[in-house]
PATI-519661 format. One record per atom (N, C-alpha, C): residue number from 0; residue in one letter; atom name; x, y, z. Coordinates in steps of 0.02 Angstrom, whole numbers, m for minus. Layout:
// residues N
k:NUM	r:A	a:CA	xx:X	yy:Y	zz:Z
...
This chain:
// residues 115
k:0	r:M	a:N	xx:m1040	yy:m1116	zz:1149
k:0	r:M	a:CA	xx:m1080	yy:m1058	zz:1165
k:0	r:M	a:C	xx:m1034	yy:m996	zz:1167
k:1	r:L	a:N	xx:m1056	yy:m943	zz:1135
k:1	r:L	a:CA	xx:m1017	yy:m882	zz:1134
k:1	r:L	a:C	xx:m1029	yy:m842	zz:1197
k:2	r:S	a:N	xx:m974	yy:m822	zz:1227
k:2	r:S	a:CA	xx:m981	yy:m779	zz:1285
k:2	r:S	a:C	xx:m984	yy:m707	zz:1263
k:3	r:E	a:N	xx:m1005	yy:m664	zz:1308
k:3	r:E	a:CA	xx:m1009	yy:m593	zz:1292
k:3	r:E	a:C	xx:m940	yy:m565	zz:1276
k:4	r:D	a:N	xx:m888	yy:m591	zz:1310
k:4	r:D	a:CA	xx:m820	yy:m570	zz:1296
k:4	r:D	a:C	xx:m799	yy:m587	zz:1225
k:5	r:N	a:N	xx:m817	yy:m647	zz:1202
k:5	r:N	a:CA	xx:m800	yy:m668	zz:1134
k:5	r:N	a:C	xx:m836	yy:m625	zz:1082
k:6	r:V	a:N	xx:m898	yy:m608	zz:1095
k:6	r:V	a:CA	xx:m936	yy:m566	zz:1049
k:6	r:V	a:C	xx:m904	yy:m497	zz:1046
k:7	r:M	a:N	xx:m884	yy:m470	zz:1104
k:7	r:M	a:CA	xx:m852	yy:m405	zz:1107
k:7	r:M	a:C	xx:m784	yy:m407	zz:1070
k:8	r:L	a:N	xx:m745	yy:m460	zz:1081
k:8	r:L	a:CA	xx:m681	yy:m468	zz:1047
k:8	r:L	a:C	xx:m692	yy:m471	zz:971
k:9	r:A	a:N	xx:m740	yy:m510	zz:949
k:9	r:A	a:CA	xx:m754	yy:m516	zz:878
k:9	r:A	a:C	xx:m773	yy:m448	zz:848
k:10	r:S	a:N	xx:m812	yy:m410	zz:884
k:10	r:S	a:CA	xx:m833	yy:m344	zz:861
k:10	r:S	a:C	xx:m773	yy:m297	zz:856
k:11	r:N	a:N	xx:m730	yy:m298	zz:906
k:11	r:N	a:CA	xx:m671	yy:m255	zz:906
k:11	r:N	a:C	xx:m622	yy:m275	zz:851
k:12	r:V	a:N	xx:m613	yy:m341	zz:842
k:12	r:V	a:CA	xx:m568	yy:m366	zz:790
k:12	r:V	a:C	xx:m595	yy:m347	zz:722
k:13	r:S	a:N	xx:m660	yy:m355	zz:712
k:13	r:S	a:CA	xx:m691	yy:m339	zz:648
k:13	r:S	a:C	xx:m681	yy:m265	zz:632
k:14	r:A	a:N	xx:m691	yy:m222	zz:680
k:14	r:A	a:CA	xx:m682	yy:m150	zz:670
k:14	r:A	a:C	xx:m609	yy:m134	zz:654
k:15	r:S	a:N	xx:m563	yy:m167	zz:689
k:15	r:S	a:CA	xx:m492	yy:m156	zz:677
k:15	r:S	a:C	xx:m473	yy:m179	zz:607
k:16	r:I	a:N	xx:m498	yy:m236	zz:586
k:16	r:I	a:CA	xx:m482	yy:m262	zz:520
k:16	r:I	a:C	xx:m510	yy:m215	zz:466
k:17	r:E	a:N	xx:m571	yy:m191	zz:475
k:17	r:E	a:CA	xx:m600	yy:m144	zz:427
k:17	r:E	a:C	xx:m558	yy:m81	zz:422
k:18	r:R	a:N	xx:m535	yy:m55	zz:479
k:18	r:R	a:CA	xx:m492	yy:5	zz:480
k:18	r:R	a:C	xx:m426	yy:m8	zz:444
k:19	r:I	a:N	xx:m397	yy:m66	zz:455
k:19	r:I	a:CA	xx:m333	yy:m84	zz:424
k:19	r:I	a:C	xx:m342	yy:m92	zz:348
k:20	r:V	a:N	xx:m394	yy:m126	zz:328
k:20	r:V	a:CA	xx:m406	yy:m136	zz:256
k:20	r:V	a:C	xx:m417	yy:m69	zz:222
k:21	r:S	a:N	xx:m454	yy:m26	zz:253
k:21	r:S	a:CA	xx:m466	yy:41	zz:225
k:21	r:S	a:C	xx:m400	yy:80	zz:219
k:22	r:A	a:N	xx:m359	yy:77	zz:270
k:22	r:A	a:CA	xx:m294	yy:111	zz:268
k:22	r:A	a:C	xx:m248	yy:83	zz:214
k:23	r:I	a:N	xx:m250	yy:17	zz:205
k:23	r:I	a:CA	xx:m210	yy:m15	zz:152
k:23	r:I	a:C	xx:m236	yy:7	zz:84
k:24	r:D	a:N	xx:m301	yy:9	zz:76
k:24	r:D	a:CA	xx:m331	yy:32	zz:13
k:24	r:D	a:C	xx:m310	yy:104	zz:m2
k:25	r:D	a:N	xx:m311	yy:146	zz:48
k:25	r:D	a:CA	xx:m290	yy:216	zz:39
k:25	r:D	a:C	xx:m217	yy:220	zz:19
k:26	r:W	a:N	xx:m175	yy:179	zz:52
k:26	r:W	a:CA	xx:m103	yy:178	zz:36
k:26	r:W	a:C	xx:m93	yy:152	zz:m35
k:27	r:E	a:N	xx:m128	yy:100	zz:m52
k:27	r:E	a:CA	xx:m121	yy:70	zz:m119
k:27	r:E	a:C	xx:m138	yy:121	zz:m173
k:28	r:A	a:N	xx:m187	yy:163	zz:m161
k:28	r:A	a:CA	xx:m208	yy:213	zz:m210
k:28	r:A	a:C	xx:m154	yy:266	zz:m221
k:29	r:L	a:N	xx:m107	yy:272	zz:m175
k:29	r:L	a:CA	xx:m50	yy:317	zz:m185
k:29	r:L	a:C	xx:2	yy:286	zz:m232
k:30	r:V	a:N	xx:7	yy:221	zz:m231
k:30	r:V	a:CA	xx:60	yy:186	zz:m267
k:30	r:V	a:C	xx:36	yy:163	zz:m336
k:31	r:I	a:N	xx:m25	yy:139	zz:m340
k:31	r:I	a:CA	xx:m53	yy:117	zz:m404
k:31	r:I	a:C	xx:m119	yy:154	zz:m415
k:32	r:Q	a:N	xx:m145	yy:151	zz:m475
k:32	r:Q	a:CA	xx:m211	yy:180	zz:m489
k:32	r:Q	a:C	xx:m260	yy:122	zz:m495
k:33	r:P	a:N	xx:m297	yy:107	zz:m440
k:33	r:P	a:CA	xx:m341	yy:49	zz:m441
k:33	r:P	a:C	xx:m401	yy:57	zz:m489
k:34	r:K	a:N	xx:m413	yy:118	zz:m512
k:34	r:K	a:CA	xx:m470	yy:129	zz:m558
k:34	r:K	a:C	xx:m453	yy:111	zz:m630
k:35	r:H	a:N	xx:m389	yy:99	zz:m645
k:35	r:H	a:CA	xx:m371	yy:80	zz:m713
k:35	r:H	a:C	xx:m397	yy:10	zz:m728
k:36	r:Q	a:N	xx:m437	yy:4	zz:m780
k:36	r:Q	a:CA	xx:m463	yy:m60	zz:m802
k:36	r:Q	a:C	xx:m439	yy:m76	zz:m872
k:37	r:T	a:N	xx:m433	yy:m25	zz:m914
k:37	r:T	a:CA	xx:m412	yy:m34	zz:m983
k:37	r:T	a:C	xx:m358	yy:17	zz:m999
k:38	r:F	a:N	xx:m329	yy:11	zz:m1059
k:38	r:F	a:CA	xx:m277	yy:58	zz:m1079
k:38	r:F	a:C	xx:m305	yy:129	zz:m1087
k:39	r:E	a:N	xx:m368	yy:135	zz:m1101
k:39	r:E	a:CA	xx:m399	yy:201	zz:m1108
k:39	r:E	a:C	xx:m406	yy:237	zz:m1042
k:40	r:D	a:N	xx:m403	yy:201	zz:m987
k:40	r:D	a:CA	xx:m411	yy:232	zz:m922
k:40	r:D	a:C	xx:m354	yy:279	zz:m903
k:41	r:D	a:N	xx:m298	yy:275	zz:m938
k:41	r:D	a:CA	xx:m243	yy:323	zz:m926
k:41	r:D	a:C	xx:m268	yy:394	zz:m938
k:42	r:I	a:N	xx:m316	yy:402	zz:m982
k:42	r:I	a:CA	xx:m343	yy:468	zz:m997
k:42	r:I	a:C	xx:m390	yy:491	zz:m940
k:43	r:N	a:N	xx:m427	yy:444	zz:m912
k:43	r:N	a:CA	xx:m478	yy:460	zz:m862
k:43	r:N	a:C	xx:m452	yy:467	zz:m791
k:44	r:W	a:N	xx:m400	yy:430	zz:m774
k:44	r:W	a:CA	xx:m375	yy:429	zz:m705
k:44	r:W	a:C	xx:m300	yy:443	zz:m706
k:45	r:P	a:N	xx:m276	yy:483	zz:m660
k:45	r:P	a:CA	xx:m204	yy:499	zz:m660
k:45	r:P	a:C	xx:m161	yy:437	zz:m644
k:46	r:N	a:N	xx:m104	yy:434	zz:m677
k:46	r:N	a:CA	xx:m56	yy:380	zz:m662
k:46	r:N	a:C	xx:m25	yy:394	zz:m594
k:47	r:M	a:N	xx:m14	yy:341	zz:m558
k:47	r:M	a:CA	xx:16	yy:348	zz:m492
k:47	r:M	a:C	xx:89	yy:327	zz:m496
k:48	r:L	a:N	xx:119	yy:317	zz:m439
k:48	r:L	a:CA	xx:191	yy:306	zz:m434
k:48	r:L	a:C	xx:215	yy:249	zz:m479
k:49	r:D	a:N	xx:180	yy:193	zz:m480
k:49	r:D	a:CA	xx:204	yy:136	zz:m519
k:49	r:D	a:C	xx:209	yy:152	zz:m593
k:50	r:R	a:N	xx:160	yy:185	zz:m621
k:50	r:R	a:CA	xx:162	yy:201	zz:m692
k:50	r:R	a:C	xx:211	yy:258	zz:m707
k:51	r:Q	a:N	xx:219	yy:303	zz:m660
k:51	r:Q	a:CA	xx:267	yy:357	zz:m670
k:51	r:Q	a:C	xx:338	yy:329	zz:m673
k:52	r:V	a:N	xx:353	yy:283	zz:m629
k:52	r:V	a:CA	xx:419	yy:251	zz:m629
k:52	r:V	a:C	xx:428	yy:210	zz:m693
k:53	r:R	a:N	xx:377	yy:173	zz:m711
k:53	r:R	a:CA	xx:381	yy:132	zz:m772
k:53	r:R	a:C	xx:393	yy:175	zz:m835
k:54	r:F	a:N	xx:357	yy:230	zz:m840
k:54	r:F	a:CA	xx:366	yy:276	zz:m897
k:54	r:F	a:C	xx:438	yy:300	zz:m900
k:55	r:L	a:N	xx:464	yy:321	zz:m844
k:55	r:L	a:CA	xx:533	yy:347	zz:m841
k:55	r:L	a:C	xx:583	yy:292	zz:m859
k:56	r:M	a:N	xx:574	yy:233	zz:m832
k:56	r:M	a:CA	xx:621	yy:178	zz:m845
k:56	r:M	a:C	xx:617	yy:156	zz:m918
k:57	r:D	a:N	xx:557	yy:155	zz:m947
k:57	r:D	a:CA	xx:550	yy:138	zz:m1018
k:57	r:D	a:C	xx:587	yy:188	zz:m1061
k:58	r:N	a:N	xx:584	yy:251	zz:m1043
k:58	r:N	a:CA	xx:621	yy:302	zz:m1082
k:58	r:N	a:C	xx:696	yy:293	zz:m1076
k:59	r:F	a:N	xx:720	yy:274	zz:m1018
k:59	r:F	a:CA	xx:791	yy:260	zz:m1009
k:59	r:F	a:C	xx:811	yy:201	zz:m1055
k:60	r:D	a:N	xx:770	yy:150	zz:m1055
k:60	r:D	a:CA	xx:785	yy:89	zz:m1094
k:60	r:D	a:C	xx:784	yy:102	zz:m1169
k:61	r:R	a:N	xx:737	yy:141	zz:m1192
k:61	r:R	a:CA	xx:727	yy:151	zz:m1264
k:61	r:R	a:C	xx:780	yy:195	zz:m1297
k:62	r:T	a:N	xx:802	yy:245	zz:m1262
k:62	r:T	a:CA	xx:846	yy:294	zz:m1296
k:62	r:T	a:C	xx:916	yy:268	zz:m1307
k:63	r:G	a:N	xx:942	yy:229	zz:m1261
k:63	r:G	a:CA	xx:1010	yy:205	zz:m1268
k:63	r:G	a:C	xx:1062	yy:260	zz:m1255
k:64	r:A	a:N	xx:1039	yy:321	zz:m1249
k:64	r:A	a:CA	xx:1084	yy:377	zz:m1235
k:64	r:A	a:C	xx:1092	yy:385	zz:m1160
k:65	r:P	a:N	xx:1142	yy:420	zz:m1138
k:65	r:P	a:CA	xx:1148	yy:434	zz:m1066
k:65	r:P	a:C	xx:1085	yy:470	zz:m1041
k:66	r:A	a:N	xx:1067	yy:456	zz:m980
k:66	r:A	a:CA	xx:1007	yy:488	zz:m951
k:66	r:A	a:C	xx:1019	yy:562	zz:m943
k:67	r:Q	a:N	xx:968	yy:600	zz:m959
k:67	r:Q	a:CA	xx:971	yy:673	zz:m952
k:67	r:Q	a:C	xx:963	yy:692	zz:m879
k:68	r:A	a:N	xx:990	yy:751	zz:m862
k:68	r:A	a:CA	xx:988	yy:775	zz:m793
k:68	r:A	a:C	xx:916	yy:781	zz:m767
k:69	r:G	a:N	xx:870	yy:803	zz:m810
k:69	r:G	a:CA	xx:800	yy:810	zz:m789
k:69	r:G	a:C	xx:769	yy:742	zz:m772
k:70	r:A	a:N	xx:785	yy:692	zz:m812
k:70	r:A	a:CA	xx:759	yy:625	zz:m799
k:70	r:A	a:C	xx:788	yy:596	zz:m734
k:71	r:L	a:N	xx:852	yy:608	zz:m723
k:71	r:L	a:CA	xx:882	yy:584	zz:m660
k:71	r:L	a:C	xx:853	yy:620	zz:m600
k:72	r:K	a:N	xx:838	yy:684	zz:m607
k:72	r:K	a:CA	xx:806	yy:722	zz:m553
k:72	r:K	a:C	xx:737	yy:693	zz:m539
k:73	r:R	a:N	xx:699	yy:679	zz:m593
k:73	r:R	a:CA	xx:633	yy:650	zz:m584
k:73	r:R	a:C	xx:636	yy:582	zz:m550
k:74	r:L	a:N	xx:686	yy:542	zz:m568
k:74	r:L	a:CA	xx:695	yy:477	zz:m536
k:74	r:L	a:C	xx:707	yy:486	zz:m461
k:75	r:K	a:N	xx:748	yy:534	zz:m442
k:75	r:K	a:CA	xx:760	yy:548	zz:m371
k:75	r:K	a:C	xx:696	yy:570	zz:m336
k:76	r:D	a:N	xx:656	yy:611	zz:m371
k:76	r:D	a:CA	xx:592	yy:632	zz:m342
k:76	r:D	a:C	xx:547	yy:572	zz:m329
k:77	r:L	a:N	xx:544	yy:527	zz:m378
k:77	r:L	a:CA	xx:501	yy:468	zz:m371
k:77	r:L	a:C	xx:528	yy:421	zz:m317
k:78	r:E	a:N	xx:593	yy:415	zz:m312
k:78	r:E	a:CA	xx:622	yy:374	zz:m259
k:78	r:E	a:C	xx:606	yy:403	zz:m190
k:79	r:S	a:N	xx:607	yy:469	zz:m186
k:79	r:S	a:CA	xx:590	yy:503	zz:m123
k:79	r:S	a:C	xx:517	yy:490	zz:m104
k:80	r:K	a:N	xx:472	yy:494	zz:m154
k:80	r:K	a:CA	xx:402	yy:479	zz:m142
k:80	r:K	a:C	xx:394	yy:407	zz:m118
k:81	r:W	a:N	xx:429	yy:361	zz:m151
k:81	r:W	a:CA	xx:424	yy:290	zz:m132
k:81	r:W	a:C	xx:446	yy:281	zz:m59
k:82	r:Q	a:N	xx:500	yy:313	zz:m39
k:82	r:Q	a:CA	xx:523	yy:306	zz:30
k:82	r:Q	a:C	xx:471	yy:331	zz:79
k:83	r:Q	a:N	xx:437	yy:386	zz:62
k:83	r:Q	a:CA	xx:383	yy:411	zz:105
k:83	r:Q	a:C	xx:326	yy:360	zz:109
k:84	r:Y	a:N	xx:306	yy:332	zz:53
k:84	r:Y	a:CA	xx:252	yy:283	zz:52
k:84	r:Y	a:C	xx:272	yy:220	zz:89
k:85	r:K	a:N	xx:335	yy:200	zz:81
k:85	r:K	a:CA	xx:360	yy:140	zz:116
k:85	r:K	a:C	xx:356	yy:150	zz:192
k:86	r:V	a:N	xx:376	yy:209	zz:215
k:86	r:V	a:CA	xx:373	yy:223	zz:287
k:86	r:V	a:C	xx:300	yy:222	zz:311
k:87	r:Q	a:N	xx:255	yy:250	zz:271
k:87	r:Q	a:CA	xx:184	yy:248	zz:289
k:87	r:Q	a:C	xx:159	yy:177	zz:298
k:88	r:L	a:N	xx:178	yy:133	zz:251
k:88	r:L	a:CA	xx:156	yy:64	zz:255
k:88	r:L	a:C	xx:188	yy:28	zz:315
k:89	r:E	a:N	xx:252	yy:39	zz:325
k:89	r:E	a:CA	xx:285	yy:8	zz:383
k:89	r:E	a:C	xx:254	yy:32	zz:448
k:90	r:T	a:N	xx:235	yy:96	zz:451
k:90	r:T	a:CA	xx:203	yy:123	zz:511
k:90	r:T	a:C	xx:134	yy:90	zz:521
k:91	r:L	a:N	xx:97	yy:84	zz:467
k:91	r:L	a:CA	xx:32	yy:51	zz:471
k:91	r:L	a:C	xx:38	yy:m20	zz:498
k:92	r:F	a:N	xx:86	yy:m58	zz:472
k:92	r:F	a:CA	xx:94	yy:m127	zz:495
k:92	r:F	a:C	xx:120	yy:m129	zz:566
k:93	r:G	a:N	xx:164	yy:m82	zz:584
k:93	r:G	a:CA	xx:191	yy:m81	zz:651
k:93	r:G	a:C	xx:141	yy:m59	zz:704
k:94	r:E	a:N	xx:99	yy:m10	zz:686
k:94	r:E	a:CA	xx:54	yy:19	zz:736
k:94	r:E	a:C	xx:m16	yy:m12	zz:735
k:95	r:E	a:N	xx:m36	yy:m43	zz:680
k:95	r:E	a:CA	xx:m103	yy:m70	zz:676
k:95	r:E	a:C	xx:m104	yy:m147	zz:670
k:96	r:V	a:N	xx:m67	yy:m173	zz:622
k:96	r:V	a:CA	xx:m70	yy:m245	zz:608
k:96	r:V	a:C	xx:m35	yy:m285	zz:663
k:97	r:K	a:N	xx:25	yy:m264	zz:682
k:97	r:K	a:CA	xx:63	yy:m301	zz:733
k:97	r:K	a:C	xx:25	yy:m306	zz:800
k:98	r:P	a:N	xx:m2	yy:m250	zz:826
k:98	r:P	a:CA	xx:m40	yy:m257	zz:889
k:98	r:P	a:C	xx:m101	yy:m302	zz:883
k:99	r:L	a:N	xx:m135	yy:m298	zz:825
k:99	r:L	a:CA	xx:m193	yy:m341	zz:815
k:99	r:L	a:C	xx:m171	yy:m414	zz:812
k:100	r:N	a:N	xx:m116	yy:m428	zz:777
k:100	r:N	a:CA	xx:m91	yy:m497	zz:775
k:100	r:N	a:C	xx:m74	yy:m522	zz:845
k:101	r:E	a:N	xx:m43	yy:m479	zz:885
k:101	r:E	a:CA	xx:m26	yy:m499	zz:953
k:101	r:E	a:C	xx:m88	yy:m514	zz:994
k:102	r:K	a:N	xx:m139	yy:m472	zz:986
k:102	r:K	a:CA	xx:m202	yy:m481	zz:1022
k:102	r:K	a:C	xx:m234	yy:m548	zz:1001
k:103	r:L	a:N	xx:m235	yy:m560	zz:936
k:103	r:L	a:CA	xx:m264	yy:m623	zz:911
k:103	r:L	a:C	xx:m224	yy:m683	zz:934
k:104	r:S	a:N	xx:m159	yy:m677	zz:935
k:104	r:S	a:CA	xx:m116	yy:m731	zz:956
k:104	r:S	a:C	xx:m129	yy:m749	zz:1029
k:105	r:K	a:N	xx:m137	yy:m698	zz:1071
k:105	r:K	a:CA	xx:m152	yy:m710	zz:1142
k:105	r:K	a:C	xx:m218	yy:m746	zz:1151
k:106	r:Q	a:N	xx:m264	yy:m734	zz:1105
k:106	r:Q	a:CA	xx:m330	yy:m766	zz:1109
k:106	r:Q	a:C	xx:m329	yy:m836	zz:1078
k:107	r:G	a:N	xx:m271	yy:m854	zz:1048
k:107	r:G	a:CA	xx:m265	yy:m921	zz:1018
k:107	r:G	a:C	xx:m294	yy:m924	zz:948
k:108	r:T	a:N	xx:m301	yy:m868	zz:914
k:108	r:T	a:CA	xx:m326	yy:m868	zz:846
k:108	r:T	a:C	xx:m269	yy:m852	zz:798
k:109	r:F	a:N	xx:m283	yy:m859	zz:734
k:109	r:F	a:CA	xx:m232	yy:m846	zz:682
k:109	r:F	a:C	xx:m217	yy:m771	zz:677
k:110	r:D	a:N	xx:m155	yy:m756	zz:660
k:110	r:D	a:CA	xx:m140	yy:m686	zz:647
k:110	r:D	a:C	xx:m150	yy:m671	zz:574
k:111	r:L	a:N	xx:m151	yy:m607	zz:556
k:111	r:L	a:CA	xx:m168	yy:m585	zz:489
k:111	r:L	a:C	xx:m117	yy:m608	zz:437
k:112	r:E	a:N	xx:m55	yy:m617	zz:456
k:112	r:E	a:CA	xx:m4	yy:m637	zz:408
k:112	r:E	a:C	xx:m14	yy:m708	zz:385
k:113	r:R	a:N	xx:m47	yy:m749	zz:423
k:113	r:R	a:CA	xx:m57	yy:m819	zz:405
k:113	r:R	a:C	xx:m122	yy:m831	zz:366
k:114	r:L	a:N	xx:m167	yy:m784	zz:367
k:114	r:L	a:CA	xx:m232	yy:m793	zz:334
k:114	r:L	a:C	xx:m225	yy:m783	zz:259
């Protein structure tokens, strides 16, 4: 039989999980373009960090020549963006996922990393 406390816990956990999933989706959209389905979608949706890095690295690989100063500057810009995104994700996991896992663990349920 479900107690009122269990129903309340389930409701709170569900809301927390929905908030976390939404935040992860928002973060993911900074790093990749989830709307890309086909090669033609590059025209319709802007490339995000993953494709920008890939384009730059492909150009480094193809030319065989020393990297130009502009390309190296762009690589530093992209690395800086990645570091910002990485901190955002680490903050999300530290401030949202970890406390929820601890709460679930205290209740004797699985944490999100094991699911």
